[in-house]
LOLUM-365607 format. One record per residue (C-alpha): residue in one letter; x, y, z. Coordinates in steps of 0.25 Angstrom, whole numbers, plus 5000, padded with zeros to 4 digits. Each point is the difference from the previous one (the first is absolute). Layout:
BEGIN
aXYZ...
% end
This chain:
BEGIN
p507449225011a499750005015a499950155001s498550014997l498749925001t499250014987f498849934996s498650004993l498749965005l498849974991w498650045006r498749994994f498950115003p498649984995g499450114993g500650124992l501250085000a499350125007r499949935013l501549985001a500450155002g500950015012l500649864998s501450045001l499850085012a499349875007v501249924996g500950105007v499149995013a500349855000l501550014998v500050105012q499249915009a500949884997l501350075002e499550075013q499849865006y501650005000g500050125009i500450094989a499750155002g500250124991l499149934989g499250094991l499250004987k500150094988w498950014990p499849924991n501049895002d501250025009l500349955014l501050095007l500949975012d500550135007g499850074986g500749904991k499349914990l500049865007a499049944990g499250034987v498649944995l499649984986v498649964996e499749954986l498549974997e499349924990s498550014998g499249874997p498549984998r499749985014e501350035008v501350085000l501349935002a501050085008v501549974999i500650075012g501550024999i500750035013g501550035002l500650015014n501450045003l500749915010q501450064998l500450144995p500750014987p501550025000t500350155001g500250074987e499149904992g499250104991e499250115005f498749985006l498750094999h499749975014p501149965010p499949855002a499749935014a500249855004l499549915011a501449975004q500150145005v499049975011i499949855002e501349925004p500049884995l499050014989p498949915000e500149874992r499550044986h498949895000d499550045013l499950154996l499349964987a499049925008q499750115009l499850104989l499149904993i499249985012a499850155002l499750014985a498949905000d499350075012v500150144994l499649954986g498849935006r499650125007f500250094987d499249904992a498850015009d500050155003g501050074991f501150105004a499050075009v500149905011l501650015000r500150154998d500250045015e501149895001w500650064988q499950155005a500649965014r501349964993h500050104989a501450065000w499750134992q498750045008e499950155000r501450024993p500350094988v500149924987r500150014985l499149924991l500649964986d499149964989e500349974986l498750064995c499950135009a500950105006e500749985013r499250035012a500450035014g499249995013i499949935013c499849855000l498749965008g500149854997a499049924993d498550004999r499149885002d500249954986g501650025000a500150134993l501150105005l499450125006l500950134997r499750135006t500450114990e499750154999t498749964993g499549905010v500149855002e500349924988r499849854998c501149934992f500049864995s501249924997g500449974986d501250084995v500050095013s501250015008l500050065014r501350075006r500350085012a500050154997
% end
């Protein structure tokens, strides 16, 4: 039970769904900001919702949206690995990483949660006011797969390969392929190293 920190945060955004493009990327920026305060190096962001530590998956973000007449409710779920799982415990799509690899002793869980919530409140406030565009440079600076070859798996389209260029101002993935730069939105899309 103490091997991870998982929580959900409800945030209300006025307006419609369209203005929330890039929300999971903004949450990633907040997580990195909070963890960097502990002196952690080697953090990176993977589009659209993973936080990496030296290439291993340290945290994941899942955003559920519900549109109302005047606002959108966002339930932001976050899972952060504090300890590595026991060796041999299942196979992982991405190798896991944990805070215990870089912080000894681990921060007290309530203090860590408080730091994460403070960073989230700041970043979500900025996102609410100006969208992902205001956070894009911070996300790009921490983008772990910038200029690397990747494969894009999509349930509706054929697999595509290209060079990952990060995210544009509304959070869409930019993929340079043989035919030019494509913009890809999340949904049923999975990004893998080539």
